[in-house]
N, C-alpha and C positions, 0 to 999 in steps of 0.2 A: 834395316829391316822390315820386311812388311809380311802380312798374312794374307791367305786366300780364305774365303768365308764359303762354305758349302750348304746350300739350302735345299734339302728334298722337298718335294712338292707333290701333292695330290690332294685335288679338291680343297683347296684352302682359300679360294677367292674372296672370302671375307675377312681374312686375317694376314694373308702374306704380305700386303703393302705394309701393314704397321711392323712386322717383321722386318722387312728390307728396310724400312726408313729407321728403324733402330741400329741398323748396320751402319747406314749412311751417317748418321749422327755421331760415330766415332771419330777419333782423330785419324789423320792422313794416312797412319800405317795399315790402312785396309788397301791392297792392292787391286782386289778383285772379287767381285760375288758371283759363285757358279750355281745357277738354279738348274737343279736336275728335276724336269717334270715327269712324273712316274705315271703317265698316261691320264691326267686329269681329263674329266669330262664337263669341268664347270666352267666359270670365267677365270680360272688362276692364271693361265698363260696370258689372256688379254691384259689383265691385272698388270702382271710384271711387265709386260712390253711397254705400258704406259707409264711407267717410273721414269722420272727425270733424274739425273744424277751424273756428276763427273766421274763417279767410279764405275769402270767397266762392268756390265753385267752380261755374263755369259750363259746362254740359255740352251740346254741339252734336252730334247725331247726323247723319251723311249716308251716302249710299251710297258704296261702296268707289270713289274716285276718286284715290287717289295721295297722297303725303305732301306735296307741294307744294300741291294743292288745299287740304288739311287745315290748311296752315299759313297759307294766305293766308286762308281763313274765320276761321281764329281771330284773326289779325290785325284783320279787318274788323269783328270783334265784341268787341274789346277796348276799353277805356276810357281808357287812358293814352297818353300821348305817346311813351313809351319801353317797347319790348315786348322781352323776352327768351324763348327758346326752350328747351325741355329735352325731347328724346326719352323715350319711355316706358320705354326699357330703360337710361337713362343716369342718373346723380346728381349732385348738388352736395355739395361739403363746407360746411363752415359758414364765411359770409363772402362768398358769391358776390355778392349783392345790393348789400351793403355796398360790395365793390369796385367794383362797377358805378357806384353813386352818386358814388365819389370820383373815378372817370375822367369822368363825365359833368359834374361841377362844375370839374374842374380843366382840361378839354379840352371845353369847350361848343362846340356847333355841328357836331360830328362827326357822320356819319349810321350810322356803326357803331363799336361797342366790343366788345371780346374779352378773354376770360381764358383763361391757359393750361390745358391739359388734360393727364391722362393716360390711357393707353389699358390698359383689361384685357384680358388674355388669358388664358381658364383661370383666373381668379382671380388671375392675378400684375398688378401694376400695373407699367407700363412708360411710357417716354418721360417721367419725372417733371420733371426740370429745373427745380425750383423756385427761384425767385429774387425779387428786388426790382426795382422800377423800372418804366418804361413805354417804349412804343416807338409814336411816332406819325409818320404819313404818309400822304400822298396816293396813294402807289403801293403797292398791296397786296402786290406781288411782293416788296418789301423785307422785309415780315412773314414771308412764306412762305420766303424764302431764309435767314432768321437762325434760324428753328426751326420744324420741322413742325407743332409743336402748339400753335400761338397761337390758331388759328381753327378752329370746328366747328359743326356746327348746333346742339350742347348748350351752347357756351360765348360765345354772342354776344347782344347787346342791339342793338336796331335803333332809330333815330329815325323814328316811323311815318310822318310826312309825306314823308320821303325814300325809305321803302321804297315809299309808294303811288305817288310820282312815277316810280320805276322799273320799276313794274308789278308789284312783289312777286316770288314765285318763278315761273319758267316752268312751266307746267303741262303735263303729259303727257310730261316728260322722265324718263328710267330712271336715269340717273347722270350727276353733276357739276352739278347744278341748283344745290346750296347754294354751291359757290365761283363760278360764274357770278353769283350774286346778290351775294355778299361784294364780288367785282370791280366790279360796276355801284354798288355803294353807295359803295365807296372812291371812285372816280372822281366822284360825285354830291357828297360832302361829307367825304371822308377817314375814316381809321380811326385808331383809337387802341388799344394791347393791353397788358394787364397780364402782367407775368411771373411773377405768382404762380400756383401751380398749384391751383386749387380745383374742378377738374370731372373726373369720372370718365366716361369713354365705354367702352361694351361693346363691344369688337370681336369678340366670340363670336357676336354677333347680326348680324355684318356679311355674312353669305353673299349677300344680295340683291345688294350693289354688287360682288362679286367675281365672282359669275356674270355680271351685266351686263357687265362689262369684257370677257368673252369674245364678246360679241356687238355692243356699242354702243361708240363712241368718246366718252368723257366730254363732256357739252354745252359744259363751259366752254373746253376745248382746240378743239372744234371750230367754235365761234363765234369763237374768238381767231384761228384760222388762217384763217379765212373772211373776216376782216376787221371783224367787228362790233363788236369791243372797241378802244379807243383803245390803241396799243401806247406801252410805256415801258420803258426800259433793264432794269429790275429785273423787271417782269412778262413781257418776253421772255425772260429768263434763266431764270424759274421755269417758264414755260410748255414749254420746250426741256428742262428737266430732267426735267419730268412726261413728257413723251413718251418721254424715254429709258427711265424707271424703268418706264413702262406697257408699253414694248415688252419689256423684259427680263423682267416679270412674265408676259407672254403667252407669250413664248417658253420659258420655264421651264416654263409649263403645257400646251406643246405647242400653241398656237394662233399659229402663224407667219403664217397667212393673215389673220387680225385685225391682227397687228402691221404687216403691209405696208401696210395701210389707212391707218396714221398716216403712213408714209413719203409716200404719194400726197398727204395733206392738207398735211404741212409743205411739200411741194415748191411748192405755189402761192405761198408769200410767203418761204421760206428754202430754194431748191434746194440750196445747198451743205450746210446741216445735213441735209437728206433724203439727200443721198449718203453723209454720214458715217454716219446712222443705218442705213443700208442695210447697214452691215458687220455690224450685230447678227444680221441674217438668214444670215450666212454662218458664224456661230460654230456647231459641231458640236453635235448634241443632247446627247450624253453630258455635255458641260460644263455645259448648263444643268440635267441631273439632278442634278448634284453640287452647283451654286450653290443649287438648290431645298432639297435635304437641309441644307445650312449654314444656310440662312435658317430653316428649321423647327427646327434645333436650337438655334439664337440665341433663338428666341422660349420 
């Protein structure tokens, strides 16, 4: 059995070679690399075309349509039943595909597999947490509550038929489209995660998502509290925890009006929690300034 690897690409000329090189150094279980260029205006495509490897690199060019469209197009043009994703500014350590193969062999029939990742802030590796063993569940909230860094768009492998059944990534969504997809996949066929830390995620390139939070409620939170996603105890706790953290983040950045939108959303399903969250808005601004400085120092 082999896997396809989809790399969505947009103006990552300085990092895409390192990302693809990290795929190439995996074991021979990689059948192909599908690069979907989402209308890059820099040297990204030239860099990819100059990469020499025995693994076929399939390049698909499209007008700028967003990362969800790029990932969906990549899956549509992949050959394997199991498809991994790697963002063009992230990278894999040795053994990622081998670990996915072991997960698939030991936990057959799951819709989603993942591997623990580290975050890179200004060249420093954070959230390491390397260990052994697996976590298996049909409630993805259980994974998110156990550790922050078990699932992200560069550390997953999906079962293609299940991915197609749920409709792939929601297109036209600014933030939260990936978590929404993982939640839907887990409900469709379960999720299994390895505790080994084998993926490096570049958080210095995360400005788009940070800026988007100041204007948009993440899609997975919006759809959950609108009742689009089946509720489970673990998932409920994870979503409430996420709302709390997002509200704190927004208040630290001075975006209290955006934080208030979360209260209105949560009130539809959990009015008591909405009332508790409203206390956050009563915290004086100087306290949030202090908290933000502490957070920046910890990074």
